[in-house]
ROLOTOR-887409 format. One record per residue (C-alpha): x, y, z; residue number from 1; chain. Coordinates in Angstrom, 3 decimals. Layout:
% residues N
X/Y/Z/NUM/A
...
This chain:
% residues 67
-1.292/0.076/11.012/1/A
-1.719/-3.244/8.944/2/A
-1.448/-3.187/5.249/3/A
-5.134/-3.904/4.946/4/A
-5.833/-0.979/7.426/5/A
-3.692/1.205/5.207/6/A
-5.497/0.261/2.098/7/A
-8.897/0.918/3.999/8/A
-7.748/4.282/5.041/9/A
-6.652/5.171/1.662/10/A
-10.171/4.321/0.220/11/A
-11.677/6.470/2.869/12/A
-9.437/9.441/1.765/13/A
-10.182/9.095/-1.616/14/A
-13.897/8.925/-0.880/15/A
-13.654/11.903/1.054/16/A
-11.605/13.934/-1.471/17/A
-14.192/12.769/-4.211/18/A
-17.046/14.890/-2.287/19/A
-17.564/18.693/-3.326/20/A
-18.221/19.764/0.040/21/A
-14.624/19.340/1.497/22/A
-12.980/22.574/2.287/23/A
-9.574/23.117/0.612/24/A
-7.677/23.093/3.903/25/A
-9.320/19.660/4.873/26/A
-8.672/18.406/1.364/27/A
-4.979/19.357/1.689/28/A
-4.727/17.692/5.122/29/A
-6.346/14.602/3.496/30/A
-4.039/14.507/0.588/31/A
-0.978/14.740/2.682/32/A
-2.149/11.858/4.984/33/A
-2.935/9.834/1.585/34/A
0.445/10.300/0.288/35/A
1.884/9.052/3.605/36/A
-0.479/6.106/3.560/37/A
0.608/5.277/0.054/38/A
4.294/5.298/0.791/39/A
3.634/2.923/3.711/40/A
1.534/0.519/1.524/41/A
4.380/0.723/-1.276/42/A
6.991/-0.073/1.221/43/A
5.075/-2.992/2.592/44/A
4.323/-4.246/-0.857/45/A
8.073/-3.860/-1.672/46/A
9.016/-5.840/1.474/47/A
6.467/-8.840/0.540/48/A
7.699/-8.788/-3.193/49/A
11.307/-9.224/-1.701/50/A
10.203/-12.294/0.334/51/A
8.199/-13.772/-2.622/52/A
11.174/-13.443/-4.956/53/A
13.457/-15.149/-2.624/54/A
11.982/-18.479/-3.245/55/A
11.349/-19.830/-6.730/56/A
9.875/-23.217/-7.303/57/A
11.803/-25.614/-9.519/58/A
10.064/-27.759/-12.234/59/A
10.529/-30.864/-9.944/60/A
8.529/-29.130/-7.081/61/A
11.530/-27.988/-5.007/62/A
11.991/-24.543/-3.910/63/A
15.298/-22.791/-4.278/64/A
16.155/-19.523/-3.089/65/A
17.083/-16.986/-5.697/66/A
20.084/-14.538/-5.178/67/A
């Protein structure tokens, strides 16, 4: 699942959980899935952040790898 698909699914889960007609058992299943999707998204963001932090642009326009 791509990051964008994960975010879309999280939005769907949040919308479903906001409804008053969701049975408790289904709400718990949705909540568990939401936590799993949130962990996936968080890991993807952490990986992307690490890649972005690796390259730092110097004042002269040259990119340098950061340790």
